[in-house]
C-alpha positions, -999 to 999 in steps of 0.1 A, spaced: -151 -113 -528 -181 -103 -508 -167 -78 -475 -169 -93 -442 -194 -84 -414 -189 -74 -379 -196 -101 -353 -202 -98 -315 -172 -90 -295 -156 -123 -281 -133 -118 -249 -118 -150 -250 -104 -145 -287 -81 -120 -267 -62 -148 -244 -28 -152 -259 9 -158 -245 34 -155 -270 70 -169 -269 97 -145 -287 126 -171 -287 105 -198 -305 89 -169 -330 123 -156 -339 136 -193 -346 100 -200 -365 102 -163 -387 142 -175 -393 135 -210 -408 109 -195 -429 134 -170 -443 160 -196 -453 135 -215 -473 124 -184 -493 154 -180 -517 148 -187 -556 167 -176 -584 168 -176 -622 133 -187 -640 118 -196 -605 125 -158 -591 111 -140 -624 83 -163 -619 77 -151 -584 87 -116 -590 52 -114 -612 30 -131 -587 45 -101 -561 35 -79 -588 3 -88 -587 -3 -88 -551 10 -55 -548 -9 -21 -539 14 7 -553 17 34 -531 23 73 -531 15 87 -494 37 120 -496 26 155 -489 37 167 -522 15 140 -542 -3 159 -570 -24 154 -595 1 145 -620 20 121 -600 -7 100 -584 -18 98 -628 20 82 -634 15 57 -606 -16 47 -623 0 44 -657 25 23 -637 5 5 -621 -13 -10 -652 17 -10 -676 43 -23 -653 71 -29 -681 85 -14 -715 67 -37 -743 101 -55 -755 109 -66 -721 74 -87 -727 81 -101 -759 88 -137 -751 56 -138 -725 19 -151 -744 -3 -120 -748 -24 -132 -725 -2 -134 -695 8 -99 -703 -27 -86 -699 -26 -95 -667 6 -80 -654 -5 -51 -632 -6 -44 -597 -38 -51 -575 -45 -17 -565 -28 15 -565 -31 33 -525 -35 68 -522 -48 100 -500 -87 103 -499 -80 141 -518 -62 119 -544 -89 91 -554 -105 114 -575 -72 117 -599 -64 82 -596 -99 71 -608 -103 95 -637 -65 82 -649 -77 43 -642 -113 53 -664 -93 67 -693 -70 32 -693 -99 11 -691 -86 -8 -660 -109 5 -632 -122 -26 -634 -89 -45 -629 -69 -22 -606 -85 -13 -574 -84 22 -558 -73 24 -521 -78 51 -500 -59 57 -467 -81 71 -441 -91 79 -407 -69 102 -400 -36 86 -414 -11 81 -403 -21 88 -364 -55 81 -361 -56 107 -338 -93 126 -349 -119 126 -338 -145 95 -351 -170 122 -365 -142 135 -387 -126 100 -394 -161 83 -406 -164 118 -431 -132 111 -443 -141 71 -453 -171 86 -471 -153 110 -486 -131 89 -501 -159 62 -510 -178 87 -527 -143 98 -545 -144 62 -560 -125 41 -539 -131 2 -535 -109 -1 -507 -101 17 -474 -73 17 -455 -83 28 -420 -56 30 -387 -69 22 -355 -67 45 -323 -27 35 -305 -37 50 -275 -69 30 -271 -46 -2 -275 -20 7 -254 -44 16 -224 -60 -20 -232 -92 -5 -246 -99 -30 -271 -137 -29 -269 -134 9 -278 -110 -1 -308 -136 -27 -319 -169 -3 -317 -146 25 -340 -141 -1 -362 -177 -14 -364 -187 27 -371 -158 25 -398 -173 -8 -414 -207 4 -411 -199 33 -437 -181 10 -459 -209 -13 -459 -208 -40 -484 -195 -17 -510 -159 -16 -501 -133 -37 -487 -119 -30 -449 -86 -33 -448 -72 -22 -407 -37 -11 -403 -23 -21 -365 7 5 -369 25 -27 -350 56 -5 -342 36 14 -317 15 -13 -301 47 -20 -275 40 -60 -273 33 -88 -298 7 -98 -273 -8 -62 -283 -4 -73 -315 -21 -102 -318 -53 -86 -292 -52 -57 -318 -55 -83 -348 -85 -100 -334 -101 -71 -324 -104 -58 -361 -114 -88 -374 -144 -93 -351 -147 -58 -363 -153 -72 -397 -120 -60 -410 -114 -77 -449 -75 -74 -442 -53 -70 -411 -22 -50 -423 11 -46 -402 20 -6 -407 15 27 -425 46 29 -429 56 58 -409 67 41 -383 103 34 -369 93 -5 -369 72 -18 -400 66 -47 -415 90 -79 -402 84 -118 -406 79 -121 -365 55 -96 -367 37 -110 -399 38 -144 -384 18 -135 -354 -9 -117 -374 -11 -151 -391 -13 -170 -361 -45 -148 -350 -58 -153 -387 -58 -188 -384 -75 -191 -349 -103 -167 -360 -112 -187 -392 -109 -220 -368 -134 -202 -341 -155 -179 -361 -151 -197 -402 -140 -161 -415 -113 -155 -435 -95 -130 -431 -69 -111 -454 -29 -101 -448 -12 -69 -457 25 -65 -449 34 -27 -458 66 -6 -450 99 -23 -454 90 -47 -484 115 -31 -509 130 -66 -526 116 -95 -546 139 -117 -524 120 -99 -492 90 -101 -509 91 -141 -517 99 -141 -484 70 -132 -469 48 -152 -500 68 -183 -485 54 -176 -452 21 -174 -461 19 -202 -488 34 -225 -456 9 -213 -428 -21 -204 -443 -16 -220 -477 -16 -212 -514 -56 -199 -511 -45 -170 -496 -17 -160 -522 -40 -140 -546 -52 -105 -542 -83 -114 -525 -65 -125 -495 -27 -109 -497 -11 -78 -508 20 -59 -504 18 -20 -494 47 -10 -512 56 21 -532 96 10 -542 90 -30 -547 84 -24 -581 116 -6 -594 128 -44 -579 104 -61 -596 115 -45 -628 148 -53 -627 145 -92 -620 122 -95 -645 143 -76 -671 173 -95 -666 152 -129 -660 132 -123 -696 161 -102 -718 196 -107 -699 199 -72 -695 201 -54 -661 191 -16 -658 211 -3 -627 215 32 -616 205 43 -649 229 20 -673 220 -9 -694 244 -40 -690 241 -71 -706 250 -108 -696 
């Protein structure tokens, strides 16, 4: 899909009132419908795999651990687990992307090229002063440029929460527009709202709208570093913004929950939410992603048990 473009700022899209009680009730109903087991759980687990941005954003990231991340992204399961699957299906079992700091993008690019997976697995780079966003605009724009020149095909930016808390929505819009310009039509732009630091659900909705007007291809819940990250109620608010934006502007924008999605069951709940609100066309890597570092561990556990009857836990293997 082609990257989105910035559109004129429209204050009418920021008019919102959110009923928190109703929001919680709808979230509970959807969560209760997202429970599956057996082979269906395996199918959903493999779907979650293809929608995952496998992430490492640690202060001690090195060339070697980023390389290992890319190898695992490209080959997430030991070969013997997949013996019952068709070769074509096995070929497509990889994550949607790897997500790293700009300084580690070159390492990821080199590894994926060596694996001949650079055309199948995207490289996402967090940028613009991640996770705080408390840097000058000039510095943040240079960081985007550096990541792209190093081989990034997607940029995950963070908004300035201080502007959001002060209701300076036009200021946020202008900054994201500048970031969109650096990405141009070559690179997809994901905008991290850091919902745990926005104060209210109304601010989450408004930040979503502003990011989409400025040209975001995805809106993303969190950096994963806040006290509150991806939750179903917040996801529902962001989805309502996506739906209204598509209705009024005829532009489709993706969703990326990040932080706190660690199990296949949690991933299924999110996929159920998306399926029942946005529709199946959103359940593809071009429109929906999980930002996760630990989700793949549980995906492997579920797939291993479902396909072989053997579960690995704490280093031990048990047969069922």
